[in-house]
C-alpha positions as CSV (number, residue, x, y, z in Angstrom):
1,X,3.2,3.7,-1.4
2,X,2.1,0.0,-1.5
3,X,-0.1,-1.3,1.8
4,X,1.2,-4.9,2.7
5,X,-1.3,-7.0,4.3
6,X,-0.3,-10.3,5.9
7,X,-2.9,-11.7,8.0
8,X,-0.7,-14.2,10.1
9,X,1.8,-11.1,10.7
10,X,-1.4,-9.4,12.2
11,X,-2.5,-11.7,13.9
12,X,1.1,-12.1,15.7
13,X,2.0,-8.9,16.2
14,X,-1.8,-8.4,17.4
15,X,-1.1,-11.6,20.1
16,X,2.5,-10.3,21.1
17,X,1.0,-6.6,22.1
18,X,-1.4,-8.0,24.4
19,X,1.3,-10.5,25.5
20,X,3.9,-7.4,26.3
21,X,0.5,-5.6,27.9
22,X,-0.6,-8.7,30.2
23,X,3.3,-9.5,31.1
24,X,3.7,-5.6,31.7
25,X,1.0,-5.4,33.9
26,X,1.8,-8.7,35.8
27,X,4.8,-7.6,36.7
28,X,3.4,-4.2,37.9
29,X,1.2,-5.9,39.5
30,X,4.0,-8.4,41.5
31,X,5.9,-5.1,42.2
32,X,2.9,-3.4,43.7
33,X,2.3,-6.6,45.8
34,X,5.6,-6.8,47.3
35,X,5.5,-3.4,48.3
36,X,2.1,-4.0,49.3
37,X,3.1,-7.2,51.4
38,X,6.2,-5.0,53.0
39,X,4.4,-2.6,54.1
40,X,1.7,-4.9,55.7
41,X,4.4,-6.6,57.2
42,X,6.0,-3.6,59.0
43,X,2.3,-2.4,60.2
44,X,1.9,-5.9,61.9
45,X,5.3,-5.7,63.8
46,X,4.4,-2.3,64.7
47,X,1.2,-3.2,65.8
48,X,2.3,-6.8,67.9
49,X,4.7,-4.4,69.5
50,X,2.5,-2.3,70.7
51,X,-0.1,-4.3,71.9
52,X,3.1,-6.3,73.5
53,X,3.9,-2.7,75.3
54,X,0.5,-1.9,76.1
55,X,0.0,-5.6,77.8
56,X,2.9,-5.1,80.2
57,X,2.3,-1.9,81.0
58,X,-1.6,-2.8,82.0
59,X,0.3,-6.2,83.9
60,X,3.2,-4.4,85.6
61,X,2.3,-0.8,85.3
62,X,5.8,-0.2,84.0
63,X,6.5,-0.6,80.1
64,X,10.0,-2.5,78.9
65,X,10.3,-0.3,76.0
66,X,12.5,-2.0,73.6
67,X,15.4,-0.4,71.6
68,X,17.4,-2.6,69.3
69,X,16.5,-2.6,65.5
70,X,14.2,-2.9,63.9
71,X,11.8,-1.7,66.8
72,X,12.6,0.9,68.9
73,X,9.7,2.7,71.5
74,X,9.9,5.7,73.4
75,X,7.8,7.6,75.9
76,X,9.7,11.1,76.0
77,X,11.0,13.2,72.9
78,X,14.1,13.4,74.5
79,X,15.1,10.1,75.0
80,X,14.9,9.6,70.5
81,X,18.3,9.5,68.6
82,X,18.1,13.0,66.3
83,X,16.6,11.0,63.4
84,X,13.8,9.8,65.5
85,X,13.1,12.8,67.2
86,X,13.2,15.0,63.8
87,X,10.3,12.8,62.0
88,X,8.2,11.7,65.2
89,X,8.0,15.8,65.9
90,X,4.1,17.0,65.2
91,X,3.0,13.9,64.0
92,X,-0.7,13.3,64.9
93,X,-1.9,10.0,66.6
94,X,-2.0,7.1,64.4
95,X,0.7,5.0,61.9
96,X,2.7,6.9,59.4
97,X,5.2,6.0,56.6
98,X,7.7,7.8,56.5
99,X,9.2,9.2,52.9
100,X,12.5,6.9,51.9
101,X,13.1,8.9,48.8
102,X,14.4,12.1,50.3
103,X,14.5,13.8,53.3
104,X,16.2,12.8,56.4
105,X,14.8,9.0,56.4
106,X,16.3,8.7,52.7
107,X,17.8,4.7,52.1
108,X,15.6,3.9,54.8
109,X,12.6,1.7,55.3
110,X,10.6,3.4,58.7
111,X,7.5,3.7,59.9
112,X,6.1,5.6,63.6
113,X,3.2,4.5,65.7
114,X,2.3,7.9,67.8
115,X,-0.3,7.1,70.6
116,X,-0.5,7.0,74.4
117,X,-0.5,4.2,77.3
118,X,-3.5,2.7,78.0
119,X,-4.8,4.2,80.8
120,X,-2.4,7.4,81.0
121,X,-1.9,10.7,79.0
122,X,1.6,9.6,78.6
123,X,2.6,9.5,74.8
124,X,3.8,6.3,73.0
125,X,6.1,6.1,70.3
126,X,7.1,3.0,68.3
127,X,9.2,3.3,65.2
128,X,10.4,0.7,63.0
129,X,13.8,1.4,61.6
130,X,16.2,0.0,59.0
131,X,18.1,0.4,55.7
132,X,16.3,-0.2,52.9
133,X,18.8,-2.3,51.1
134,X,18.2,-5.0,54.0
135,X,14.4,-5.1,54.0
136,X,13.3,-8.6,53.2
137,X,15.7,-9.8,50.2
138,X,14.6,-13.0,50.0
139,X,11.2,-11.6,49.3
140,X,11.9,-9.3,46.6
141,X,14.1,-11.8,45.3
142,X,11.9,-14.4,44.8
143,X,9.2,-11.9,43.4
144,X,11.7,-10.9,41.2
145,X,12.4,-14.4,39.7
146,X,8.4,-15.1,40.0
147,X,7.6,-12.0,37.7
148,X,10.7,-13.4,35.2
149,X,9.4,-17.0,35.1
150,X,5.6,-15.8,34.7
151,X,6.4,-13.2,32.1
152,X,8.7,-15.9,30.0
153,X,6.0,-18.6,30.4
154,X,3.2,-15.8,29.2
155,X,5.5,-14.9,26.4
156,X,6.2,-18.4,25.3
157,X,2.3,-19.9,25.3
158,X,1.4,-16.7,23.5
159,X,3.3,-17.3,21.1
160,X,2.6,-20.9,20.5
161,X,-1.0,-20.1,20.9
162,X,-0.9,-17.3,18.1
163,X,1.3,-19.3,15.8
164,X,-1.4,-22.2,15.9
165,X,-4.3,-19.5,15.6
166,X,-2.9,-17.1,13.3
167,X,-2.2,-20.8,11.1
168,X,-5.9,-22.3,11.8
169,X,-7.5,-18.5,10.4
170,X,-5.2,-17.9,7.6
171,X,-4.9,-21.8,6.4
172,X,-8.3,-21.5,4.7
173,X,-7.4,-18.3,3.1
174,X,-4.5,-19.5,1.8
175,X,-6.0,-22.7,0.3
176,X,-8.8,-20.7,-1.0
177,X,-6.8,-18.4,-3.3
178,X,-4.8,-21.3,-4.3
179,X,-7.6,-22.9,-6.0
180,X,-8.7,-19.4,-7.2
181,X,-4.8,-19.2,-8.7
182,X,-5.2,-22.6,-10.4
183,X,-8.6,-21.9,-12.6
184,X,-7.4,-21.8,-16.1
185,X,-8.2,-18.5,-17.6
186,X,-11.5,-18.3,-19.3
187,X,-12.4,-21.4,-17.8
188,X,-14.3,-20.6,-13.9
189,X,-14.8,-24.4,-12.9
190,X,-16.8,-24.5,-9.3
191,X,-18.9,-22.6,-7.2
192,X,-16.8,-21.6,-4.6
193,X,-19.7,-20.1,-2.9
194,X,-21.1,-23.8,-2.4
195,X,-18.1,-25.1,-1.2
196,X,-17.5,-22.5,1.8
197,X,-20.7,-22.6,2.7
198,X,-20.8,-19.6,5.5
199,X,-18.2,-17.8,7.5
200,X,-15.9,-15.4,6.3
201,X,-14.2,-17.3,3.5
202,X,-17.4,-18.2,2.3
203,X,-18.7,-14.6,2.3
204,X,-15.4,-14.2,0.2
205,X,-16.4,-17.0,-2.3
206,X,-19.7,-15.6,-2.5
207,X,-18.8,-12.2,-3.0
208,X,-16.1,-13.4,-6.0
209,X,-18.5,-15.6,-7.7
210,X,-20.9,-12.9,-8.3
211,X,-17.8,-10.4,-9.4
212,X,-16.8,-13.4,-11.8
213,X,-20.3,-14.0,-13.1
214,X,-21.0,-10.7,-13.8
215,X,-17.7,-10.2,-15.6
216,X,-17.7,-13.5,-17.4
217,X,-21.5,-12.3,-19.1
218,X,-20.2,-8.9,-19.4
219,X,-17.1,-10.6,-21.3
220,X,-19.3,-13.0,-23.3
221,X,-21.4,-9.7,-24.2
222,X,-18.0,-7.8,-25.4
223,X,-17.2,-11.2,-27.3
224,X,-20.5,-11.3,-29.4
225,X,-20.4,-7.5,-29.7
226,X,-16.7,-8.2,-31.3
227,X,-17.7,-10.3,-33.8
228,X,-20.6,-8.4,-34.7
229,X,-18.5,-5.9,-35.5
230,X,-16.1,-7.3,-37.2
231,X,-18.9,-8.4,-39.9
232,X,-21.0,-5.4,-40.0
233,X,-18.5,-3.0,-40.0
234,X,-16.2,-4.4,-42.4
235,X,-19.0,-5.3,-44.7
236,X,-20.3,-1.5,-45.2
237,X,-16.8,-0.2,-45.2
238,X,-15.2,-3.0,-48.0
239,X,-18.6,-1.8,-49.9
240,X,-17.7,2.0,-49.7
241,X,-14.2,1.3,-50.4
242,X,-14.9,-1.0,-53.9
243,X,-17.4,1.5,-55.0
244,X,-15.1,4.7,-54.3
245,X,-12.2,2.3,-56.5
246,X,-15.0,1.9,-59.5
247,X,-15.9,5.8,-59.6
248,X,-12.0,6.9,-59.5
249,X,-11.7,4.9,-63.0
250,X,-14.6,6.2,-64.4
251,X,-13.0,8.5,-67.0
252,X,-16.4,11.3,-67.0
253,X,-14.5,12.0,-63.4
254,X,-10.9,12.8,-63.9
255,X,-9.9,15.9,-63.3
256,X,-13.0,17.2,-61.8
257,X,-14.0,18.4,-58.2
258,X,-16.2,15.1,-57.9
259,X,-13.0,13.3,-58.3
260,X,-11.6,14.7,-55.7
261,X,-14.4,14.0,-53.6
262,X,-14.3,10.4,-54.6
263,X,-10.7,10.0,-53.5
264,X,-11.6,11.8,-50.3
265,X,-14.1,9.2,-50.0
266,X,-11.6,6.4,-50.7
267,X,-9.2,7.8,-47.9
268,X,-11.5,7.7,-45.5
269,X,-12.8,4.5,-46.1
270,X,-9.1,3.4,-45.7
271,X,-8.8,5.4,-42.5
272,X,-12.1,3.5,-41.2
273,X,-10.5,-0.1,-42.4
274,X,-7.7,0.7,-40.5
275,X,-9.4,2.2,-37.4
276,X,-11.8,-1.0,-37.0
277,X,-8.8,-3.1,-37.7
278,X,-6.7,-1.5,-34.3
279,X,-9.8,-1.3,-32.3
280,X,-10.7,-5.3,-33.1
281,X,-7.1,-6.4,-32.3
282,X,-7.0,-4.1,-29.0
283,X,-10.2,-5.5,-27.9
284,X,-9.3,-9.4,-28.1
285,X,-7.0,-10.9,-25.7
286,X,-3.1,-11.1,-26.5
287,X,-1.9,-14.1,-28.9
288,X,1.6,-14.5,-28.8
289,X,1.4,-16.1,-32.1
290,X,-0.7,-13.6,-33.8
291,X,1.1,-10.7,-32.5
292,X,4.5,-12.0,-33.7
293,X,4.4,-11.0,-37.1
294,X,7.6,-9.2,-38.5
295,X,7.4,-6.4,-40.9
296,X,9.9,-4.2,-42.9
297,X,9.9,-0.7,-41.2
298,X,10.9,1.3,-44.1
299,X,8.0,-0.2,-46.2
300,X,5.6,0.2,-43.3
301,X,6.8,4.1,-43.7
302,X,6.1,4.8,-47.1
303,X,2.7,3.3,-46.8
304,X,1.6,5.3,-44.2
305,X,3.4,8.4,-45.9
306,X,0.9,7.5,-49.2
307,X,-1.8,7.6,-46.9
308,X,-1.3,10.7,-45.9
309,X,1.0,12.7,-48.4
310,X,-2.5,14.6,-49.4
311,X,-2.5,16.4,-46.3
312,X,0.0,18.5,-47.2
313,X,-1.2,19.7,-50.4
314,X,-0.4,23.3,-51.3
315,X,2.1,23.2,-48.4
316,X,6.0,23.9,-48.9
317,X,6.7,21.3,-46.7
318,X,9.5,18.7,-47.9
319,X,9.2,14.8,-46.2
320,X,11.8,13.2,-46.0
321,X,13.0,9.2,-44.8
322,X,16.1,8.3,-43.1
323,X,17.2,4.3,-42.4
324,X,19.8,2.9,-40.7
325,X,19.8,0.3,-43.5
326,X,17.4,-2.8,-43.4
327,X,15.0,-2.5,-40.0
328,X,13.3,-5.6,-39.2
329,X,9.8,-4.5,-36.4
330,X,8.2,-7.8,-34.6
331,X,4.8,-7.0,-34.9
332,X,2.0,-7.3,-37.7
333,X,2.7,-4.5,-40.2
334,X,-0.9,-2.8,-40.2
335,X,-0.5,-1.8,-36.5
336,X,2.3,-0.5,-37.2
337,X,1.1,1.5,-39.7
338,X,-2.0,2.6,-37.9
339,X,0.9,4.5,-35.3
340,X,2.5,5.9,-38.4
341,X,-0.5,7.1,-39.9
342,X,-1.6,8.9,-37.0
343,X,1.6,10.6,-36.6
344,X,2.4,11.6,-39.9
345,X,-1.7,12.9,-39.7
346,X,-0.7,15.2,-36.9
347,X,2.8,16.3,-38.1
348,X,1.3,17.2,-41.6
349,X,-1.5,19.0,-40.4
350,X,0.5,21.0,-38.2
351,X,3.6,21.9,-40.4
352,X,2.6,24.9,-42.0
353,X,6.1,24.5,-44.0
354,X,9.4,23.3,-43.2
355,X,10.2,19.8,-43.6
356,X,9.0,16.4,-41.9
357,X,11.5,13.8,-41.4
358,X,11.0,10.4,-40.5
359,X,13.8,8.5,-39.0
360,X,14.3,4.8,-38.4
361,X,16.7,2.8,-36.3
362,X,17.0,-0.2,-34.8
363,X,15.2,0.5,-31.5
364,X,12.9,3.7,-32.7
365,X,11.1,5.0,-35.1
366,X,11.3,9.2,-35.4
367,X,8.8,11.6,-36.6
368,X,10.2,15.4,-36.6
369,X,8.5,18.0,-38.1
370,X,9.4,21.6,-38.0
371,X,5.5,22.8,-36.9
372,X,4.5,25.3,-33.6
373,X,5.7,22.4,-31.3
374,X,3.6,21.9,-28.3
375,X,3.2,23.0,-24.9
376,X,5.1,21.3,-22.0
377,X,2.0,20.8,-20.4
378,X,0.4,18.7,-23.2
379,X,2.8,16.0,-23.6
380,X,1.2,13.6,-21.6
381,X,-2.5,15.2,-21.5
382,X,-2.5,14.1,-25.3
383,X,-2.0,10.5,-25.1
384,X,-5.4,10.4,-23.2
385,X,-8.4,9.4,-25.2
386,X,-10.7,12.5,-25.8
387,X,-7.5,15.5,-25.3
388,X,-6.4,17.2,-28.2
389,X,-4.1,19.6,-29.1
390,X,-5.4,23.7,-28.8
391,X,-5.2,24.2,-32.5
392,X,-6.6,20.8,-33.7
393,X,-9.6,20.1,-35.3
394,X,-9.3,16.1,-34.7
395,X,-11.1,14.3,-32.2
396,X,-8.6,13.3,-30.2
397,X,-8.2,9.6,-30.8
398,X,-5.1,9.0,-32.6
399,X,-2.5,10.0,-30.4
400,X,-4.6,7.7,-27.9
401,X,-4.8,5.0,-30.2
402,X,-1.3,4.8,-30.8
403,X,-0.6,4.8,-27.5
404,X,-2.8,1.9,-26.9
405,X,-0.9,-0.3,-29.8
406,X,2.3,0.8,-28.2
407,X,1.6,-0.2,-25.0
408,X,0.1,-3.4,-25.8
409,X,3.3,-4.0,-28.2
410,X,5.9,-2.9,-25.4
411,X,6.8,-0.1,-27.3
412,X,7.2,3.1,-25.4
413,X,5.2,6.4,-27.8
414,X,7.3,9.4,-26.6
415,X,6.3,13.2,-27.7
416,X,8.0,16.1,-27.0
417,X,9.6,19.4,-28.8
418,X,12.7,19.8,-30.8
419,X,15.8,22.1,-29.9
420,X,15.8,23.4,-33.4
421,X,11.8,24.1,-33.1
422,X,8.7,21.8,-34.2
423,X,7.7,18.7,-32.2
424,X,9.4,15.2,-32.0
425,X,6.9,11.8,-31.9
426,X,9.3,8.6,-31.1
427,X,8.2,5.3,-30.8
428,X,10.7,3.7,-28.6
429,X,11.6,0.1,-27.4
430,X,10.9,-1.6,-30.9
431,X,12.3,-5.0,-31.5
432,X,12.4,-7.6,-33.9
């Protein structure tokens, strides 16, 4: 699963989350302030009424007790309404806020002050009681409107601020990426570290310059090695091939054991030439012109068979070619020949008797054998460098080279077992 990293989106998401958190906290603060203000107002009204009653009692010896919503004062339990009497029973001196969520005071805004008339031991109850739906509706509406306006303003301002900041943060990175993308392949023009100086983008530029410089040095060393290898490997191989060809023409070697050895040397030198060409070609940058040659598939197959038929000496194995007419492949002939030589070598080495057929079509070339086949778990493993079959005495390079050639040319190498027995190696997606 690919992980997507968008800096601007991350900044916007962070600001949005922060804004929503602040808005939620602010609305919560407004709600708490509303209820705290309502409780403070209720407490102030009760205390003012208690002070008024106490003052009148001190002046006249009697207290005028209010009995009108929202304030009710009592000096006797028997004078209370059933609801007030039920709530006031057993309350200690002080101010008590009633539970309006459940119980007898549900859906009402109620508080009870319990004390004594000054200078006497007579009890005094002052009750604040009014329906909750009618409690300070204008203040509640004002608080709600203020909370909504504050939240909207904060989100709008936060969105604008997040967009501005994210653009200012990502703009240098986007400009830096555009400059990198504009660099021609193999031509690293400028020193970005010097131009971007310090800071986060400067650190990225310094790291990129250092990495590019190291890779450029590595590529230069590889280029020099390729040039040296191209000359130093081809020259001795050519000498060996020439000497082997001369030895093969000597009359005194004909029919002798020495001639067989010379022929083996000649074949090995041809294999080394083909491998060297393959390695050098794989190590070069893709060349759209040089890699667009064409070749006759059947002729290349015949050339590959001539190089590998010696592996069937003393084996009762028949070889056949099936072709769907004249098939042209869009690649250099030596590249297809290298791939087929490796596939045919594997087929001949593992087939003790039966047949090996090469089937050519417009979209694929198949090498079919009647050998023991391969284990299912080895089908993809054998394509990796250094991996070989259980009964193979090679170095595990053949199929890895074929797989690399196919990948470079846009082909696909498939290896599986045939239903009738044996193995099938298939180069697919061929095109002229």
